[in-house]
C-alpha angles and dihedrals in degrees: 000000000000111000106170145358113284096195129021114186109188121192094318121186124181137171131175092217140346093254096059094040129217117336092189120038121197094318117183123182136153122204121191125222110270094017123136109217126180118203114200136177144132121281110291094020093123100251096124091045088054090053092053093052092056095071097032100259085126124029120217117242088213134017128018144265121208124193110200087336096312116120113231090214093066109095092196092062102032089106089061090051094051092044088058098040118059119190129206116192136205103266114053091194090064090057098052113102104165138051094229123059098229091048089053092052090047094052097088098045091045090056089052090056094242114169116265095245091051090049090053090051091049092050090051092048096044095048091047091049091057095038096246103115094120091058098054094110094039130100119256094223090066094056128095120251092259092049092049091052091050088053088050089053090048089054090055093044091054086068088060097231121184092212127046117199117192111195104197086317093162098043096100096042131096118243092268092050091048091053091049092052095043093048088052093048094048091050092050090050093051102037101034098030089232112166109238127203108184118191108198147142094209104098093195089066089064093064107108095021119128092233141005119212118195117206123193130166091358094303136099103248101171140007140167143105113326094254091051094050094043091052090065094074099158092046091051091051091056087061091047092250126132137198125272107276093250092056092044090052091049089052091052091051091050090051087057093052100263108141099226118169124223110299133176103169137048094248090052091054091048090051091050093049091047089050091053093047 
């Protein structure tokens, strides 16, 4: 049950320097606890910059961001912000710090001074949550890209964050690896009520999210449930965004006279094709 807002972004502006101008321009967004939000946009739109402001890696020049009521600008409470907001980045190799999987997952809790028995329990829980228990004594460099990213997520989960931010965390993975990671993230969102903010340029990863937020030119230009956003095809194209492949295929079939109903997922398309056959 959602009880309060996890993230409140209020009129946030941010620029790296005066020469390049503002990357974010008066952005306001509210994300509820337990919500799964996908943030999409073309390269350079500002979506990854927005992700980094959420846990205080970047500080807005104007406006404010509050995480469960705590302002990210306050240096005295930034630890509380980062304890609640875990981030997973694009390249899993850059996030590996140990030569054994369970040591890698333990790294964060150990640095927080958490008791050894509690750390062991957190490792067990985090590896189980991402489906990687059998690899706990293995070496990260022998894992696939998708497996490495799931270990990276486990390392963040071991810190027990209430919000998980994935900043293009599937960008360097093959299709199988992307599915593995997204299945894991969706399960964490549903079973653990972890708030998820997923920054991506893969529109198919937005299917099943609670909300899709489109960023362009440092501003939020569109948002709504996936089916609402996907229905605005011409508007999406102006922001150089396309439909999920399944929906694009359904559109192509309709153009060729196949009477396909509205579909958003692969299994829905299969059902429609079976019905027609």
